[in-house]
C-alpha positions in Angstrom: 1.1 40.8 16.1 -0.3 39.4 12.9 -3.7 40.8 12.3 -6.8 38.8 11.4 -6.6 40.2 7.9 -3.0 39.2 7.4 -3.6 35.7 8.8 -6.6 35.3 6.4 -4.5 36.5 3.4 -1.8 33.9 4.3 -4.4 31.1 4.5 -5.8 32.0 1.2 -2.3 32.0 -0.3 -1.6 28.6 1.0 -4.9 27.2 -0.3 -4.3 28.8 -3.7 -0.8 27.3 -3.8 -2.1 23.9 -2.9 -4.8 24.2 -5.6 -2.3 25.2 -8.3 0.0 22.3 -7.3 -3.0 19.8 -7.5 -3.9 21.2 -10.9 -0.3 20.9 -12.1 0.0 17.3 -10.8 -3.2 16.3 -12.4 -2.2 17.9 -15.7 1.4 16.7 -16.1 1.6 13.3 -14.2 1.0 10.4 -16.7 -2.5 8.9 -16.1 -1.1 5.5 -15.0 0.8 7.2 -12.2 -1.9 9.6 -11.2 -4.4 8.3 -8.6 -6.6 11.4 -9.3 -7.3 10.5 -12.9 -10.0 7.9 -13.8 -8.9 4.3 -14.6 -9.1 2.9 -18.1 -8.4 -0.9 -18.4 -6.4 -0.1 -21.5 -4.0 2.3 -19.7 -0.3 1.2 -19.2 0.4 -0.1 -15.7 1.8 2.5 -13.4 2.2 3.4 -9.7 -1.6 4.3 -9.4 -2.9 1.2 -11.2 -3.3 -1.1 -8.2 -4.9 1.8 -6.2 -7.5 2.3 -8.9 -8.2 -1.4 -9.4 -8.7 -1.8 -5.6 -11.3 1.0 -5.6 -13.4 -1.1 -8.0 -14.1 -3.7 -5.3 -16.9 -1.5 -3.9 -17.9 0.4 -7.0 -19.8 -2.1 -9.2 -21.4 0.4 -11.6 -18.0 2.0 -12.4 -16.4 -1.4 -12.7 -19.0 -2.7 -15.2 -18.7 0.6 -17.2 -14.9 0.0 -17.5 -15.4 -3.5 -18.7 -17.9 -2.2 -21.3 -15.4 0.4 -22.5 -12.7 -2.2 -22.8 -15.0 -4.5 -24.8 -14.7 -7.3 -22.3 -17.5 -9.7 -22.9 -19.5 -10.7 -19.8 -22.9 -11.6 -18.5 -24.0 -9.9 -15.3 -25.6 -12.4 -12.9 -28.4 -11.8 -10.4 -27.7 -10.7 -6.9 -27.1 -13.7 -4.6 -26.0 -16.0 -7.4 -23.8 -18.7 -6.0 -24.8 -21.2 -3.4 -26.6 -21.0 0.0 -23.3 -21.0 1.8 -21.5 -18.8 -0.7 -24.0 -16.1 -2.0 -22.3 -13.7 -4.4 -22.6 -9.9 -4.6 -23.2 -8.8 -8.2 -21.0 -11.4 -9.9 -20.6 -12.0 -13.6 -19.5 -14.7 -16.0 -16.5 -13.9 -18.2 -17.5 -14.6 -21.8 -14.8 -12.9 -23.8 -11.5 -11.4 -22.6 -8.1 -10.9 -24.2 -7.7 -14.7 -24.3 -9.9 -17.7 -24.1 -9.7 -19.9 -21.0 -9.6 -23.7 -20.8 -12.4 -23.5 -18.1 -15.3 -21.3 -19.3 -17.3 -19.4 -18.5 -15.5 -18.1 -15.4 -17.8 -16.8 -12.6 -16.0 -13.9 -10.9 -16.4 -10.5 -9.2 -16.1 -7.5 -11.5 -12.9 -6.2 -9.8 -11.3 -9.6 -10.3 -12.3 -9.6 -13.9 -10.9 -6.1 -14.5 -7.6 -7.0 -12.9 -7.4 -10.1 -15.0 -8.0 -8.2 -18.2 -5.2 -5.7 -17.4 -2.9 -8.7 -16.6 -3.6 -10.4 -19.9 -3.2 -7.2 -21.9 -0.3 -5.5 -20.2 1.7 -8.4 -18.7 1.0 -11.7 -20.6 0.9 -10.4 -24.1 4.1 -8.4 -24.1 5.9 -11.1 -22.1 5.0 -13.7 -24.7 6.2 -11.6 -27.5 9.4 -10.4 -25.9 10.5 -13.6 -24.2 9.0 -16.3 -26.5 8.5 -14.6 -29.8 5.0 -16.1 -29.9 1.5 -15.2 -28.9 -0.6 -16.9 -26.2 -3.5 -18.9 -27.8 -5.2 -20.0 -24.5 -4.8 -19.6 -20.8 -5.1 -22.9 -18.9 -7.0 -22.6 -15.7 -8.4 -24.7 -12.8 -11.4 -22.3 -12.6 -12.6 -19.5 -10.4 -15.7 -19.9 -8.2 -15.7 -22.8 -5.8 -17.6 -22.7 -2.5 -14.9 -24.1 -0.2 -12.5 -23.2 2.6 -8.8 -22.4 2.3 -6.9 -25.7 2.4 -6.3 -26.7 6.0 -8.4 -23.8 7.3 -11.9 -23.1 8.5 -11.9 -19.7 6.7 -13.7 -19.4 3.4 -11.4 -19.2 0.4 -11.6 -16.2 -2.0 -12.8 -18.8 -4.5 -15.9 -19.0 -2.4 -16.5 -15.4 -3.1 -15.8 -15.7 -6.9 -12.9 -13.4 -6.2 -10.0 -15.7 -7.3 -8.7 -17.7 -10.2 -6.1 -20.5 -10.5 -3.8 -20.5 -13.6 -2.0 -23.7 -14.4 -0.4 -22.8 -17.7 -0.5 -21.3 -21.2 -0.9 -22.7 -24.7 1.0 -20.8 -27.4 -0.1 -20.3 -31.0 2.5 -22.8 -32.2 1.0 -25.5 -30.0 3.6 -25.5 -27.2 2.3 -25.6 -23.7 3.8 -23.8 -20.7 3.1 -25.7 -17.5 3.5 -24.1 -14.0 4.4 -27.4 -12.4 6.9 -28.4 -15.0 8.5 -25.1 -16.0 8.4 -23.0 -12.8 12.0 -21.9 -11.9 13.3 -23.8 -14.9 16.3 -22.2 -16.6 14.6 -21.7 -19.9 12.5 -19.2 -21.8 9.4 -20.9 -20.4 10.7 -20.5 -16.8 11.5 -16.8 -17.5 8.0 -16.2 -19.0 6.3 -17.7 -15.9 8.4 -15.6 -13.5 7.5 -12.5 -15.6 3.7 -13.1 -15.6 3.8 -14.1 -11.9 5.7 -11.0 -10.9 3.5 -8.8 -13.1 0.4 -10.1 -11.4 1.7 -8.8 -8.1 1.3 -5.3 -9.4 -2.4 -5.8 -10.0 -3.9 -8.4 -7.6 -4.1 -8.3 -3.8 -2.8 -11.9 -3.5 -0.6 -13.8 -5.8 0.5 -17.3 -4.8 2.6 -19.8 -6.7 4.8 -22.9 -6.2 7.2 -21.0 -3.9 4.3 -20.4 -1.5 3.5 -24.0 -0.5 2.9 -27.5 -1.9 -0.8 -26.8 -2.5 0.2 -24.3 -5.2 2.9 -26.4 -6.8 1.0 -26.7 -10.1 -0.7 -23.3 -10.4 -0.8 -19.6 -9.7 -3.5 -18.2 -7.5 -4.7 -14.6 -8.1 -7.3 -12.9 -5.9 -8.6 -9.5 -5.0 -9.2 -10.2 -1.3 -8.3 -8.3 1.8 -4.8 -9.7 2.2 -1.6 -8.6 0.5 0.8 -11.4 -0.5 3.1 -11.9 -3.4 4.8 -15.3 -3.2 
């Protein structure tokens, strides 16, 4: 029979092995793939990025600290800002991100803002350079906060929680405009760019909807950090 001492030694050995494995994992796995390492909004996108971004939904202090470290310009709004039907929990207005927006300032949650910044920096910027050979000058938007239900539903939209944004296109530094309605699925560099930024958003946001989802999204992309998980 195994003595109590032998059993204890084996248990200590197992714990030590697991501890060493965790230390090795934390030391050698790149930060973007390691869910144990803290998030930086300037890290490359990896397997752990969506996990880390999702954690920000309930950690406002950490989220605001990350925006500060990434030099994202924002104004924190008072608790309950919004409307009587749509009070908001610690929202902000986005004052300065990687790109200016056609509708500004945008009122959003902190987690939505953080995900948007990563998308701009790690998806939009490289896609514009690699596919178009140009830089994006402005992101064209229909806005973010709107106290309303989901179209055709009695359920409150994530827009009513300041937890969503609608993107209708992009203006380039050479003046050309990429339009979701006009160029989605088009066999052109504009069509390729739109597919790239739409697909990249699916790595970061909980819900990404576009023209393939339904007619209500024929002219824009919808990104949100809600409870659902959809990429269409």
